[in-house]
C-alpha positions in Angstrom: 5.7 2.7 -26.3 3.0 2.9 -24.3 1.0 6.6 -22.9 -1.8 7.8 -21.0 -4.0 11.0 -20.7 -6.6 10.9 -17.8 -8.8 14.1 -16.4 -11.2 12.7 -13.7 -14.0 14.6 -11.2 -13.8 12.0 -9.1 -10.1 11.3 -8.9 -9.5 10.7 -4.6 -11.8 9.1 -2.0 -13.6 11.1 -1.4 -14.6 12.6 2.6 -18.5 12.9 1.7 -21.2 10.5 -0.6 -20.7 13.5 -2.9 -17.5 14.2 -4.7 -16.7 17.9 -4.1 -13.4 19.6 -5.8 -12.1 16.0 -6.9 -11.1 16.7 -10.2 -7.5 15.8 -11.6 -6.1 15.2 -14.9 -2.9 14.2 -15.0 -0.4 11.5 -18.0 2.2 9.2 -18.4 4.6 8.2 -20.4 6.9 4.4 -20.5 9.3 3.2 -22.9 11.0 0.0 -22.9 14.0 -0.6 -25.1 15.2 -4.4 -25.5 18.6 -6.3 -27.2 20.1 -9.7 -27.5 23.9 -8.9 -28.1 24.4 -13.2 -27.7 27.1 -14.1 -26.0 27.3 -10.4 -24.1 23.8 -10.4 -22.7 20.5 -8.7 -23.3 20.1 -5.3 -22.7 17.1 -3.1 -21.6 16.4 0.5 -21.1 13.1 1.6 -19.2 12.5 5.3 -19.3 9.1 6.2 -17.1 7.8 10.0 -16.5 4.5 10.6 -14.4 2.8 14.0 -13.8 -0.3 14.4 -12.0 -2.8 17.6 -10.9 -5.5 16.8 -8.5 -7.8 18.9 -6.4 -8.1 17.8 -2.6 -11.8 16.9 -2.0 -14.5 18.7 0.6 -17.2 18.3 2.4 -20.9 20.1 1.8 -19.7 21.8 5.5 -16.6 23.0 3.9 -18.6 24.5 0.4 -20.9 26.1 2.4 -18.8 27.9 5.9 -15.4 28.1 3.9 -15.6 28.1 0.3 -12.7 29.2 -0.5 -11.0 25.9 1.2 -9.7 24.5 -2.5 -6.3 23.0 -1.4 -4.3 21.5 -4.7 -1.9 18.6 -4.9 1.3 18.3 -8.1 3.6 15.8 -8.3 6.1 15.2 -11.1 8.4 11.9 -10.9 10.7 10.2 -14.1 13.0 6.8 -13.9 15.6 5.4 -15.8 16.9 1.6 -15.8 19.4 0.4 -17.4 19.3 -3.6 -17.1 21.9 -6.2 -18.3 21.6 -10.5 -18.1 24.2 -12.9 -18.5 23.4 -16.9 -18.8 25.7 -19.6 -18.5 25.0 -23.4 -18.1 23.6 -24.0 -15.0 24.4 -20.0 -14.3 22.6 -16.4 -14.8 23.9 -13.5 -13.5 21.8 -10.1 -13.8 22.7 -6.4 -13.1 20.9 -3.8 -13.0 21.1 0.0 -12.5 18.7 3.0 -11.9 18.0 6.7 -11.4 14.6 7.9 -9.7 13.5 12.0 -8.9 9.8 12.6 -7.9 8.1 16.4 -6.4 5.3 16.6 -4.1 3.7 20.3 -4.5 0.5 20.9 -1.8 -0.7 24.6 -2.0 -2.4 25.7 1.0 -6.6 26.8 1.0 -6.9 30.6 0.7 -9.8 31.9 3.5 -10.5 32.0 7.2 -11.7 28.9 9.3 -8.9 27.2 7.4 -5.7 25.7 8.6 -2.9 26.4 5.9 -1.0 24.3 5.0 2.3 24.2 2.3 4.3 21.7 1.6 7.6 20.8 -1.2 8.5 16.9 -0.6 11.4 16.4 -3.7 14.2 12.4 -3.6 16.3 11.9 -6.0 17.4 8.0 -5.6 19.9 6.7 -7.5 20.7 2.7 -7.2 22.9 -0.1 -8.5 22.0 -4.1 -7.4 23.3 -7.2 -8.9 22.7 -11.0 -8.7 23.9 -14.5 -9.0 21.9 -17.9 -9.2 23.5 -21.0 -10.0 22.2 -24.6 -10.3 24.4 -27.5 -8.4 22.4 -30.5 -8.1 19.8 -30.5 -5.7 20.7 -27.1 -4.3 19.8 -23.4 -6.4 22.3 -20.9 -4.7 21.3 -16.9 -5.4 23.8 -14.3 -4.3 23.0 -10.5 -4.5 24.2 -7.2 -4.1 22.5 -3.4 -3.8 23.3 -0.7 -2.9 21.5 2.7 -3.4 21.6 6.5 -2.0 18.9 8.7 -0.9 19.0 12.7 -1.0 15.6 13.8 0.2 14.5 17.8 0.5 11.6 19.0 2.3 9.7 22.9 2.5 6.6 22.9 5.3 4.2 25.4 6.8 1.5 24.7 8.7 -0.2 27.8 10.5 -3.5 25.7 12.4 -5.3 28.8 13.6 -7.8 29.1 10.8 -9.5 25.8 11.2 -8.8 26.2 15.4 -11.4 28.9 14.6 -13.8 26.5 12.6 -12.7 23.9 15.6 -14.5 26.2 18.4 -17.2 27.6 16.6 -18.7 24.4 15.5 -18.0 22.2 19.4 -15.6 20.4 18.0 -12.4 18.7 19.5 -9.1 20.3 18.6 -5.6 20.7 19.8 -3.1 23.9 20.3 -0.5 25.3 18.9 2.2 27.6 20.2 3.3 28.4 17.4 2.9 27.9 13.5 5.6 24.8 12.3 7.9 25.8 9.3 10.4 23.5 7.7 13.0 23.1 5.7 15.7 20.3 5.3 17.6 18.2 3.0 20.0 14.9 3.8 21.9 13.0 2.0 21.8 9.2 2.8 21.7 5.7 1.3 21.5 1.6 1.9 23.2 -1.1 1.2 22.4 -4.5 1.4 24.0 -8.1 0.4 21.9 -11.3 0.7 22.5 -15.4 0.0 20.2 -18.3 -0.3 19.7 -21.8 -1.0 17.0 -24.0 -2.7 17.7 -27.4 -1.1 15.8 -30.0 -3.4 15.1 -33.2 -0.7 13.9 -36.3 -2.6 11.5 -36.0 -4.9 8.8 -34.5 -2.0 10.5 -31.4 -0.1 11.6 -28.6 -0.6 13.9 -26.4 1.4 14.7 -22.5 0.9 16.7 -21.3 3.2 18.2 -17.3 3.6 20.3 -14.6 5.0 20.2 -10.8 4.2 22.6 -8.0 5.7 20.9 -4.7 5.4 23.1 -1.2 6.6 21.0 2.2 6.2 21.9 5.4 7.2 19.8 8.5 6.9 18.9 11.0 10.1 19.4 7.6 11.5 22.0 4.6 11.1 21.1 0.8 11.8 22.6 -3.1 10.4 20.6 -5.4 10.2 20.5 -9.3 9.6 17.4 -11.2 8.4 17.3 -15.1 7.6 14.4 -17.0 6.6 13.7 -20.3 6.4 11.0 -22.3 4.0 9.7 -25.8 4.2 7.6 -27.4 2.1 6.6 -31.0 1.3 4.2 -32.7 -1.1 1.9 -35.1 -0.1 0.1 -38.0 -2.6 -2.2 -36.4 -4.7 -1.1 -33.3 -5.4 -1.3 -31.9 -1.8 1.1 -29.7 -0.1 2.6 -28.7 3.4 4.1 -25.7 3.9 5.6 -23.9 6.9 8.0 -20.8 6.9 9.8 -18.3 8.9 10.8 -15.2 7.8 12.7 -11.8 9.3 12.0 -8.6 7.7 14.0 -5.3 8.0 12.1 -2.2 7.1 14.2 1.5 6.9 12.0 4.2 7.6 9.1 5.4 4.8 11.1 7.9 2.7 8.3 10.6 2.4 8.4 12.7 4.9 11.8 10.8 6.8 13.0 14.3 6.9 9.8 16.5 9.2 8.4 13.3 11.0 12.2 13.1 12.7 12.6 16.7 13.3 11.7 16.8 17.2 8.1 18.8 15.6 5.9 18.2 18.1 7.4 20.1 20.6 4.9 22.9 18.8 2.1 20.6 19.7 1.0 22.3 23.1 -0.7 18.6 24.8 2.7 17.0 23.8 4.7 20.0 24.6 8.4 18.0 23.7 10.1 16.8 20.6 9.9 13.3 20.0 13.1 11.2 18.8 13.5 10.6 15.2 11.9 7.5 13.3 13.1 4.1 13.9 13.5 1.1 11.3 11.0 -1.7 11.7 11.3 -5.3 12.3 8.5 -8.1 12.4 9.4 -11.9 12.5 6.2 -13.8 10.5 5.1 -17.0 10.6 3.7 -18.8 8.5 1.9 -22.3 7.9 -0.2 -24.0 5.3 -1.7 -26.8 2.9 -3.1 -27.1 -0.4 -4.7 -29.8 -1.9 -6.8 -30.3 -4.9 -10.2 -31.4 -3.5 -12.7 -32.5 -6.1 -12.6 -30.1 -8.8 -11.7 -27.4 -6.8 -8.1 -26.1 -5.2 -8.5 -25.4 -1.6 -5.4 -23.7 -0.2 -5.7 -22.9 3.8 -2.8 -20.6 5.6 -2.3 -19.1 9.3 -0.2 -16.6 9.9 1.7 -14.0 12.5 3.6 -11.7 12.4 5.1 -9.6 15.2 6.4 -6.9 14.6 8.7 -3.8 16.1 8.8 -0.1 16.2 6.1 -0.7 13.6 4.9 2.2 11.7 1.7 4.7 10.4 0.9 7.4 8.7 -0.2 10.6 10.7 -2.3 13.2 9.0 -2.1 17.0 9.8 -5.6 18.2 11.3 -7.3 19.7 7.6 -4.7 18.6 5.9 -3.4 16.2 3.9 -0.3 16.8 4.6 1.0 12.7 6.0 4.2 12.3 8.4 4.5 8.5 10.7 4.7 7.9 13.9 6.6 4.4 15.2 4.4 2.7 17.7 6.6 0.2 20.6 4.6 -2.9 18.8 2.5 -4.4 16.6 0.7 -8.1 16.2 -0.8 -9.7 13.4 -2.5 -12.6 13.0 -5.4 -14.9 10.8 -6.4 -17.5 8.6 -6.7 -17.1 4.5 -9.0 -19.6 2.8 -8.7 -19.8 -0.8 -10.6 -21.7 -3.5 -10.0 -22.2 -7.0 -12.1 -23.7 -9.8 -9.8 -24.7 -12.8 -11.0 -28.2 -13.5 -13.9 -26.8 -15.2 -12.6 -25.4 -17.5 -13.8 -27.8 -20.9 -17.2 -26.6 -20.0 -16.1 -22.9 -19.8 -16.2 -22.2 -16.5 -13.5 -21.1 -13.5 -13.8 -19.2 -10.3 -12.5 -18.4 -7.4 -13.1 -17.8 -3.7 -11.0 -16.1 -1.5 -11.5 -15.3 3.0 -9.7 -13.6 5.8 -10.1 -14.2 9.2 -7.6 -11.5 10.9 -6.9 -8.7 13.4 -3.7 -6.3 13.2 -3.2 -4.3 17.0 -0.9 -1.8 17.6 0.3 -0.6 21.2 1.3 2.2 22.6 3.5 4.5 23.3 4.5 6.2 20.1 8.3 6.0 20.3 9.4 8.5 17.7 8.0 10.3 14.7 4.8 12.9 14.4 1.6 12.0 16.1 -0.8 14.8 17.4 -3.4 12.8 20.2 -0.8 12.9 23.1 -2.6 10.2 24.4 -0.5 7.8 22.0 2.4 8.8 24.2 0.7 8.3 27.8 -0.3 5.1 27.5 0.3 1.8 27.3 -2.4 -0.2 25.6 -2.9 -1.8 22.9 -5.8 -0.7 20.1 -7.2 -2.2 16.6 -5.1 -0.9 13.8 -7.0 1.6 11.4 -6.2 -0.8 8.8 -8.1 -3.9 10.7 -11.0 -5.6 9.3 -12.2 -8.8 10.4 -14.0 -10.5 7.1 -13.3 -9.9 4.3 -14.2 -12.1 1.7 -13.5 -11.8 -2.5 -15.4 -14.3 -5.6 -15.6 -15.0 -9.2 -17.1 -16.9 -11.3 -16.4 -16.6 -15.3 -17.9 -18.6 -18.4 -16.4 -18.8 -21.7 -17.9 -20.2 -24.6 -15.0 -21.0 -27.3 -17.1 -21.7 -30.0 -18.3 -17.9 -30.2 -15.5 -16.0 -28.1 -18.2 -14.6 -26.2 -17.7 -14.2 -22.3 -19.2 -13.3 -19.0 -18.0 -12.9 -15.7 -18.9 -11.9 -12.0 -17.2 -10.3 -9.0 -18.2 -10.0 -5.6 -16.8 -8.6 -2.1 -17.4 -8.1 1.8 -16.1 -6.0 3.9 -17.2 -6.4 8.2 -15.6 -3.0 8.1 -12.5 -1.2 9.8 -12.7 0.6 13.2 -13.7 3.9 13.8 -11.3 6.2 15.1 -8.0 5.1 16.7 -9.9 3.0 18.9 -8.8 3.9 22.7 -11.0 6.3 23.9 -14.0 8.3 23.3 -13.6 10.8 20.7 -15.6 13.3 19.3 -15.3 13.3 16.0 -15.8 16.3 12.9 -19.3 14.8 12.1 -20.4 15.4 15.3 -20.5 11.6 16.4 -19.4 10.3 19.1 -17.2 7.1 18.0 -17.0 5.3 21.1 -13.9 3.5 19.8 -12.6 0.5 22.6 -9.6 -1.5 20.9 -9.4 -3.5 23.8 -8.1 -6.6 22.4 -11.2 -8.7 22.3 -11.7 -6.1 19.1 -14.6 -4.0 20.5 -14.4 -1.4 19.0 -17.1 0.7 17.2 -16.7 -0.3 13.6 -17.0 1.7 10.1 -20.5 0.0 7.9 -20.1 -3.5 6.8 -20.1 -3.1 2.4 -21.4 -5.5 -0.3 -20.7 -5.4 -4.0 -20.3 -6.7 -7.3 -19.0 -6.2 -10.5 -20.2 -7.6 -14.1 -18.1 -8.1 -17.4 -19.3 -8.6 -20.6 -16.7 -9.6 -23.9 -16.4 -10.9 -26.6 -13.4 -12.0 -28.4 -13.7 -11.6 -32.4 -11.1 -12.0 -35.5 -9.6 -15.0 -33.6 -6.7 -16.6 -35.6 -6.4 -20.3 -36.3 -4.8 -20.8 -32.9 -8.1 -19.1 -31.5 -6.3 -16.2 -30.1 -8.3 -12.9 -30.7 -6.9 -10.3 -33.3 -9.6 -8.0 -31.5 -12.0 -8.2 -28.3 -14.9 -5.5 -26.7 -15.4 -5.5 -23.4 -17.8 -3.7 -20.8 -17.7 -3.6 -17.0 -19.9 -2.5 -14.3 -17.9 -2.0 -10.9 -20.1 -1.2 -8.4 -23.3 -2.7 -9.8 -25.6 -1.3 -6.5 -24.1 2.2 -6.3 -23.5 1.2 -3.0 -20.8 4.7 -1.9 -19.6 2.9 1.4 -17.3 4.7 4.5 -13.8 2.9 3.8 -12.3 4.8 6.8 -13.7 7.1 9.7 -11.4 10.3 10.3 -9.0 9.9 13.0 -5.2 11.2 13.5 -3.6 8.4 11.1 -6.3 9.3 7.7 -9.2 11.2 6.9 -13.3 10.0 6.1 -13.3 8.0 2.5 -15.5 6.8 1.0 -15.6 4.2 -2.3 -16.5 4.9 -5.5 -19.8 4.7 -7.4 -21.1 2.8 -10.0 -18.7 2.7 -12.7 -18.6 1.7 -16.3 -15.5 0.8 -18.6 -16.0 0.2 -22.2 -12.4 -1.2 -23.8 -11.6 -2.1 -27.4 -8.1 -4.1 -27.7 -6.7 -4.9 -30.8 -3.9 -7.0 -31.2 -1.0 -7.4 -33.4 
């Protein structure tokens, strides 16, 4: 049994260095029951419930020009899962049934110069799945089935007029709506899936994993998809491992806002003027190859990847609101290299450490093929642009020293990011802060970006009242995140996401009792 309640005066990533109207209160409850019934198998029941009330953050300019622009968001959800596992010699069967209900309510801002955005979304999910695994010589077979029923309901109202008046007052760019947008709908659908896979041991050094999955999806749109996969790993001398894989993925449209995103609401935007098709499922081919090898006291791993995606989906934020919808693009490409160095062999000295580095690129290609978008350029252009999550360089690392005799330990962690693109990276837009973004997101990756950032974290702890097996009964821990109090810009405002700033310095004190 586990439960928590929380309150915070800085909950969501705010659009400014200072968090204004950003408080939240919430709670979470969790219960798990397990029973070992011997030859009848093992049973478990998991029950969860969550509730949250959060304010939508605003800027100092909002507080000055429109003090009543204070929207709020409320979420509720509960989940029940029932599971069963039974083992025989060389065979294991697992089955589960689950139910989940969730609701989101967005209350609109008040006063002039503000978009009126009201939203209610509910979703009921009921499903069941089962799989069986069997070990037979060099083969480990696994097959499974899953079925899920999806019942979404959405009610949305959006009046852009007040915010349009603000854009006229300040000289900001804006769109034009022919009338306030109002939508209400519900639907029933679901997905049926089946998979089969086999892990084959070839000799003592090679392993081949192969599998296939079939999905039939039906909600708003209907499609059936076949997804194969193949992975090969070869162990060399000295503990080195070479691996290569191909995976084909099928991803149905995001269930959040699937009805309103697919309802052709773009017909009310004068610059677009037509109803876009419904969201379609995403498919992706992913190729990976890499090597891991010991290197003195270090363990080195390097992996390269390439992902080709058809009909990728990305979020779209409605202007001056926290309503998130989705748009399908023509295609996307992601590629890069990831390297990891672990230091596990100095454990006797009490020192462990790691360094992770990623060099990557994510590009989307116009035009938009369905869903909801506010920028008409994405419908008429056929160029590539850097995705909002594209960050060329990412580095994380850390080290921990533990003194076994005293139980005292300390650690440090660092993070570096080279910054994400400004705007949507294909034109020269004037944003709400009055700065030209000059974001030319060509394949060369020359788009303007938010500033790079570097942060560090420190930890200090002590284990006391240790048992004979050295397991502590009581642990005290102090963590300081973002030691330098570097509040950096995560993302710049665009039709895909609002401006977001990171957390300031955060101090955590923890006491953990084991019994």
